N, C-alpha and C positions, 0 to 999 in steps of 0.2 A: 526284492529282499536283498540287503547288502551281503556280499560274499564274506566268508570268514577272513580271507586274505586276497589282496589284489595280486595279480600276476607280476613278478618282477620285470622291471624295464629300466633301462639305463637313464637315470635322471638324478637330480640333486638328492632326493630322498633315498634313492638307492645307495649313493655315496654315504649318507648319514647313517643308514642302517648297516652298511658294510663296516663303518667305523665302530658301531655298537658290537658287531660280530667279533671284533678284535679283543673284546673284554670277556669272551666266553672261555670256559675251561674245556680242556680236551674231552673230559667225560660228560660234559652237558650234552644230552641227547633228547631233550624235550622238543615238543613241536615248535616252541618259540625259538629254540636254539637252531633248529633245522631251517626255520624261516629266515633267520639272520644270515646263516651261512649261504643260503641261496643267493642273497644279495651280495655277499662278499665274493662269491664265485663269479657273479655277473660283472662286478666292478674290476676285480683283480683275478682273472682266470689263471694266470700262470704263477700264483702264489706271491706276486709282488705286493708292496704296501697298498693299502686300500686307497691312498691319496695320490698314488703315482700318476694317474690319468686325469686328476681333478682339474688342474690348470688348463690342460688342452681341451677338456670338456667345456668349461665355461666360455671358451672362445667360439665354440659351435655347439650351443646347447640344444636340447630338444624344445619343441614349441611350448610344452607345458611349463617350462622354467623361464620363458621369455619375460613374463611380467615381473617376477622376483628379481631377476638379474638387472633388468632395466631400472628398477627402484634402487637396487644396490649401487649401480653406477651413479645415479642422481644424488644420492644422499651419502655416499662414501662408505658402504658397508664392507667389512672384511669377509673373507671366505669362511672364517669361523662363525660369524654371525649368520651368514647365508645358510650354512648347513644346519645351525641350531634352528633357524626359522623353518627350514624344509622339514626337519624332524618333528617340530611342534605342530606343523600342519598335517603331517602324515597321520598322526594318531586321531585327527578329527574325522577322517574319512576311510581309515583302514583299521578295522578292529584288531587285526593280527599285529599291527605295528604297536598299538597300545599294549597288547598282552606281552609282546616281546620286551618292551621297556620295563613293564612291571616285573617281569621275570628277572631282569638284570638288576632291578633296584630292591628286590626283596631283601630284607624286611622293612626298608626305610620308607618307601613311598609307593605311590600308585603309578598310573600309566603315563602321566605328564613327566617329561624329563626334568630332573633336578639340575641345578647349576653344578653340583659336584659330579654327576654323571657326565654332563657335557664337557666339563673340564677334563675329565679322564679320556673320553673317547675322541676329542678333537685336539688333544695336546700335541699330536704328531704333525699337525699342519705347520710347515716351516714359516718363519718370519711373521708370526701373527701376535707375538707378545703373550702376556698372561691371559689365558683363556677365561678365567674366572672374572678378571677385571673387565675384559672386553664384553662379556655377556651381561654383567651386572651394572656397567656404567658406560657402555659404548653407544654408538649411534643408533643401533636398533632399539635399545631400551629408551633412549632419550626421546625418539620420535613416536614411540608407542607401538612399533612393529613387534617387539617382544615385551611382554609384561611379566613381572615377577609376582607370583602369587604365594600365599601361605605365610606362615610365621616360623620362627625358630632360627637356627644358624643359617647363614647365607647359603652354604653348600647344600643344605637340605631343602631349600626352597625351590619350587618348580617354576617353569617358564611356560607361557602360553601366547598364542596369537589371537587377537580378537576375532570373533566368529565372522563378522562382516568382512574383515580383511582376509580371512581364510577363503571365503567364497570369491572375493575379488582376485586373489592369487590364482584361482582356478578359472577365472574369466567368467564367473557367474554374477549376474546383476542381483544385488541385494541392497537393502536399505540400512542407513545409519540412523539411530534415533535422533529426531529433531532436525534432520536434513532431508530436503526434498530435491530430487534430481530433475532438471528440466522443467517445463511447464506443467507436467503431470496432468492433474484433472482441471487445471485452469483453462479458460476458453482461449482459443487462438486469436491473437490480435495482429492484424496486418499493420505494419508500421509505415509512416510517411517515408517517402524516398529520401528526403533530407536527413531524417532521423537514422535510417539504415546506413546511409553514407557516413554520417558522423560516427556511428557505432563502429564501422570499419576503421575509421581514422583513430578513434580512441583506442581500439585494439592494437593497432600498429604501434601507437605510442607506448602502450603497456608492455609490449613485447621487446621494444628496442630502446625506449627512452629512460631517463634517470628515475622517474616516478613509477612505482609498481603497484600503486593503489589508485583506484578511481571511485569517486562518490557519484552515483546516479541520483539526482534529485527529481522527484516527480510526486504530485499530489495523489496519483493512483498507484497503489502498491502492485496491481495486476499489470498495469502498463510498464512500471519500472522493471518488473520481472521479465516482461517480454523484451525490453531493451537489453537487459543483462544477458538474456539467452542469445541475442544477436551478437553482442560483444564476445561472448564465449565461443559461438560458432565461428566468428572471424579469427579466433585464436586456435581453431581446430579442436576445441574442447566443448564440454557441456557444462552448464551452470549447476552448481550445487548450492541451493538456498539454505543458509544455516540459521535456524531460529532457536538455537540452544547454546548454553554456556559450557556444556560438557564436550569439549573438543579435544580432550586428551587422546592421543592415538589416531586422530583423524587424518593426519598428513599421509600415511601410507595408503589409506583407502582412497583419498583424493588422487594421489599420483597413479595408482593402479588402474583407477577407472577413468583417468584423464579428465578430471573435473576442475572447473574453475570455482574457487570458494567465493561465495556471495553472502555477505553478512546483511541481514535485514533489520534495520533499526526504525524506531519511531521516536523522534527527538522533539523536545519542547523548545521554544525560543530561549537561547542562552545556554542550553544544555550541551555538554561536550561528552563525546564518546571516543574511547580509544579502541582501536581494532586489536583484538587479542592476538598474540603471536602464535603462529602455527609452527611448532618446533620442527626444524628440518625442511620447511617449505620456504623457497626462495622465489616463487613464481608470482604472477600477477594476482591481485585481490580486488574485488569489486564490493562496494557497499551501496545498498539502496536505502533511501530515506526520503522524508518530505522536504519542503523548502526551508525548514528551520533547523537550528542547532549547528554544531561543528563536529567534524570527525578528524581524529589524529591517527596516523599510522606510521609505525616505524620511527617514532620520535618527532614527527613533523605534521603540519596540517596537510591533509590529502586534497589533491585538486578535485573540483567539483564540475559536473556536467549537468545543467539544469535543462530538463526536456521542455522545449518550447512548443506552443500550439502549432500545428501544421499551417503552412501557408494556404491561401484560398485555393490555388490550383491543386495542391495536394489533398485538401479536404474534399474537393470535387471528385478526384480519383478514388479516394477511400470510400466515399458515399456511393459512387457508381459501382464499385466492386462489392459493397455490402448490400445494396438494394436493387441494383440492376436497372435503374430508371434514370436516363440521362437528364431529363428536364427537372425532375425532382432533386437529383443530386446537385445540379447547378444552383437551384434555389436554396437548398440547405446550406451549401458552401458559402453562398453570399450572406445569408441571414444569421448563421450561427458560427461560433468560434469553438467548435468542439475539438477535443484531442482525439488521437487515434483510438485509444482505449474506449472513450465515450461513444465514438461512432459505432464501434463494433458492438458495444453493449446495447445501444438504442436499436440497432438493426435486429439483434436477437430478440429484444423485448417487443419490437413491432411485429416480428414474424409470429410471436406468441399471440399477440392481440388479433392479428389477421386470421390465425388458425382457430381462435374461439369463434369467429364469425364465419368460418368455413371458407375463407378466401386464400388464394395463393399469391395474388398480386398485392404488394404493399401500397398503401396510400399515406398521405401526409398525416391524416388523423390517427393512423396506427402509431407513427413516430411520436406525435404529441402525447397520445395516451401512454406510450412506453415511458416518456420522460416524466409524466405526472404520477404514474402508478409505481415507479421504481422506488427502492429504499433510499435513493439519493446518497448512496455510499456512506451510510451511517449517520447522516445528519439528524435522524430522528431523536438522538440522545440529547442534542443541543438546540434543535429547532423543530417546529411543527409546521407541516404543510398547510397552505391555504389553497384548497383545491377548487373553489368555486370560480368558474369562468365569469368574467364581467365584460359584456359587450358595450358598444358605443351608446346604445340606447339607455343603459343602466346608469351611465355616468352623467349626472346633471351638474354642470358647472357654468360659471360665467364664460363668455367668449375668450377673455384674456387668458384665464386659467387653462381652458381647453387647448388653446394655441401653445402654451408653455408645455403642457403635457405631451402634445403631439411632437413638438420639437425635441423633447427628451427622448421620446420613442425612436425618432430618426437618429438621434445621437448614438443610442444603443445599437441600432442596426448597422450604423456605419463605423463603429468604434475600431474595427480591425483594419480598415483601410483609410482611416480619417486623415492620416499624415502622408499619404502616398505622394501627393502633388505639392506638399508644402516644403518649406525650407529646412536646413539642418537644425536650426534653433527649435523649431516645433517638433522635430523628430527625436531630438536629444532627451533622454529620460522619459520618453512617452510610454505610458502604460495604458493598455487597452480597456482598463476598467472604467465604469461610470459610477460616480457617487453623487447622489441627489439628496437634498434635505427638504422635506415637506413640513412647513410650519403653519400652525393654525390651531384655533380652539378645538376642544374635543367635539367629535360628531360632524366635522365639516368635510368629511370624505377622504381623509388622507390614506387610510388603509384600503378603501374601495378604489382610489386612484392607483395604488400600488398593484392591486389585483387586475385592474384594467391594463396597466402597462405590461404585466406578465402575460396576460391573455393576448395582447396585441403582438408581443414578441414571440409567443408560442413556447415559453419556457416556464418551469415550475417556480412557485414562490413559496419561500419558507419564512415564517416569523421566528426570529431568534428568541429563545427562552432565556431571558436574563438570569433567572434563578438558577439555571443549569450552567450557564457560561461563568458567572461570577463565583468566586470562591474566597473564603477567608484565608486560605493558605497562600503564602507568597509564591507567585509565579504560576499558580494553577489557572488563574483567569486568562493570562496571556497564552498559556498552553491550549486551553479550550478554544479561545478565539482563533489562534493560528490553525488549529485542526479544522475548525468550522470553515474558515475562509479557504483553506487549501482544498477541502472537499468541494466547496461550492464553485471554486474556479474550475476544477476538473469537469464537474457535471454541468456547468453553465446553468447554475440556479440563482435566482434573484433573492437576495437576503433582505428581509425587512426588520429593521431595528426600531421597534416601538419604544417611545420614551427614551430616545437615544442619549439624552443629556445625562442619564445616570451612568452611561459608560464613557462618553466622550466629553464630560463636562470640564469646567475650568480647572486648571492647575491652581493650587493654593500655596500660600507662604508656608514654609517648612517650620513647623513648631515642635513636632515630635517624629518618632520613627514611622508612625502611621501615615503622616503627611508625605514623608519621603517615598514610601512604597506606593502610595496612591498616585503620586506625580509620575513615578517611574512607569506605573501601569498605563497612565494616560499617555505618556510619551511613546510607549510601544504601540498603543492603539492608533495614535495619530500617524505614525510611520507605516504601520501595517495597512491602514485604510488607503493610504496614498499609493501603495504598490499593489493593491488588490486588482486582479485582472478580470473580476466579474462585475455584476451589477449589484450595488448596495443602495437601498432606500432607507433613509433615516427619518423618523417623525419626531416632533416635539411640539409643545404648545407655545414655547417662546425661545427666541434665539439668544436671550440675554444670558443664559447659563452656559453657553458654549465658549470654549477658549478662542481667542482671536485668531490663533494660528490654524484653527480648524476650517474657517471659511475658505482659505486659499486652496485647501485640499478638495473642495467640492466643485463638481462640474455644474451643478444647478442648485439654486435655492428658490423654492416655489412656495408662494404664500397662498394659504387657503382661507379666504375670508368667510365671515358669516354670510349666508345667502341673502340676497335682496328679494324684493317682492316677486320679480319675475322668475328668479331661480327657485323660490319657495313654491310658486305655482307649478313649475315644471316637476319639482320633487313630488308634490302631492299626486300629480297625474301619473308619474312614473311608478309610484308605489301603489296606487289604487287600481291601475289597469283599466279595463273596459267594463267589468261586471260590478257596477255599484249604483247606488241611488243618489249620488251627490249631484245637485244641480250646478250649472255654470256659475250662477250668482254666488253660491255657497263656496265654491272653489276659490273664486276671486276674494271672497271675504276672509277665507283661511290664509291666503297668500298675503293679504294686506295687514292682517292683525296678529297672526301667530308668528313671532320671530323665533322660530326654533331652527336648529341646524338639521342636516340630512339624517343623522343618527336618531334624533328625537322624533322626526317625522316618521321614520321607519317604525319605531316603537309604538307610536300612537296608532298607526295604520294596522299593525299586527294586533294590538289590543282591541281595536274596533272590529277587526275580522273575527276574533275569538267570540266577541259578544254576538255578532250576526250569525256565526255558525252555530251557536248554542240554540238560536231560535230558527235555524234553517231558512235564513233570508239573506238578501244582499246587504252590504254595508250602507248604513244611513248616516246622515249629518250628525244626528245625536250621538251615534257610536263614536264618531271622530271626536266630538267635543269632550266625551268622557275620557277617551284615550289621551287627548291633549291636556286635560286637567291633571291626569296622573303624571305626565311628563313635567308639568310646571311644578307640581308638589315635589318631585325629585330634586328640582333645581332650587327649591325654597322660594319660588316667585309666585306672584299672584296671576291667576288667569286673566287675560285681557277682558276688559268690561264689555266690549262690543261683540264678543264671541257668541254669546247665547241669545 
């Protein structure tokens, strides 16, 4: 239970309360008056002026006043302002201090000191100028350390200190609305050694260089915050992540708690954001955002640091620390280009998968499952996962097509170290992304081949939802695609753009404003796909609709032809399996006469299986003929004469 009055001790609030005692009348003998006189006797025991020892005290203050005086020196507060702050804080934790001030201010106001009262009791401090002007428009009021509350004449308005700042002045940890200190509940992310070293260099530049603002660009907000925490620690501070626009009065709280302000933004392509000014704060500022947009601070563009993927040796160290398996760590570092945050995330997910099976030791399949079952960092709003694994036996293609797909898989696996032994011209402007275009008629296996590639690489595959990505509003399509690609890069997810010509189609002659915006959108998409560091697979039925500039940006263009007789026979066998009643002669007849692609073969087999299942028997030739007839009707074509 809080005591009625705290025991007097020599500190700044004692000086302020002693100043209040100077306003008492000789006949005042109430409990509040005795309380004030106790402080006056403590501060000026020999009857000297209450402020006689004040300047000597601030040179050797009590520990309880260290925070306030440190801020006062940093922002240039006067002694008048310091004492007003001490008195405003005193009423927050000392009931008797509030009663004493209410006693002095009767009948005007309550327990909070008014500007008129402060002007009276602090007027004796020499060389401080107009007390009323200092308190109503001085540095303490400008930075929000003192706030003026109420209405009416200025002299009758009260002053207060924000509650969070009051606690900070007493050395108590408390929250500011919309601001998170440190990593909080976010998972711990070990950073690559090169990233940690660069964070120390950036911190040194912030503390001594001409630029006091740094923009940290990273597709993962969690990893960006981990890097910001490292920068703050290198400055001897803690990171305060600001997700609110209500920053009035924030500066004193930051200074008192020794915090580095970190503004967290999400910017669209072409969007510009100006870092708001923190009145009275002249220290370093950090901004975290994605790869797009621009940030200005203090009237000029702020320098940016883009967090790169760790080198192979660093990835191996991170994997080793996360899973504790030397051999698996080496293989994962070779095959995947994960960021520090993604490695930590996958390791946590894999441990959960292993715990479900009751195992303590992680296996590769646990990491694969974690990659496939995660939420892909919010991709679900813009893309849908294709979760079915497709093995080699399920992919039926001509030999040439299979060779091209295998070569594409090797290109994806080697993309991070592809230019290590090449010349400077090959290394210049090299991006580790792989962009492939699958071209062919509907049903020839383009999507199946994309699933096979993702399965072979051991990474998730997401089909881009064009309805969610595209928007009628100017700039929204670019924003959605930028967000999609940034998240896919971070999580190492393969993106599948079905019917990609609707997004990456030819630019047209400009006849109206719609053409202009459509061309601008296409220009952005072409540039972004070129700098994409992930794996993008685009499919279309014809190359004719693509812009000529698009082909140069692709690493592979793979044609998917209609299957020939040999491929069609292999498709029937692969779909029918072993449990069926189809004779070899009938299979050969199907391969020779039914010129359907793999997608239609699949539909025909499923229809035949449904008919056989209804009669609880194996699939017969007549079932297949019926299913094939249905597929031909869909296509508006005649069933081959020699089929029945």
